[in-house]
C-alpha positions in Angstrom: 0.0 0.0 0.0 1.2 3.5 -0.8 2.4 5.6 2.2 0.2 8.5 1.0 -2.9 6.3 1.2 -2.0 5.3 4.7 -1.5 8.9 5.7 -4.9 9.9 4.1 -6.7 7.1 6.0 -5.0 8.2 9.3 -5.9 11.8 8.6 -9.6 11.0 7.9 -9.8 8.9 11.0 -8.3 11.8 13.1 -11.0 14.2 11.8 -13.8 11.7 12.4 -12.6 11.1 16.0 -12.4 14.8 16.7 -15.9 15.3 15.3 -17.3 12.5 17.5 -15.7 14.2 20.5 -17.6 17.4 19.7 -14.6 19.5 18.7 -15.4 22.6 16.7 -14.1 23.2 13.2 -11.3 25.6 14.4 -9.9 23.0 16.8 -10.0 20.3 14.2 -8.2 22.5 11.7 -5.6 23.4 14.3 -4.8 19.8 15.1 -4.8 18.8 11.4 -2.4 21.5 10.6 0.0 20.6 13.4 0.0 16.9 12.2 0.6 18.0 8.6 3.4 20.3 9.5 5.1 17.6 11.6 4.8 15.1 8.8 6.5 17.3 6.2 9.2 18.7 8.5 12.7 17.3 7.7 13.7 14.7 10.2 17.4 14.6 9.7 20.3 16.5 8.1 20.1 14.7 4.8 16.4 15.7 4.3 17.2 19.3 5.0 
């Protein structure tokens, strides 16, 4: 399975869980942006 598909599934599940917990749109957006930024941040010197 493609890594992007795994990430998309995780991301959708995150949104669904936050919605079920009653989080508002702004909070969901904030959490999703934090996750996205963390995933694209370089992890080591070679990636920078």
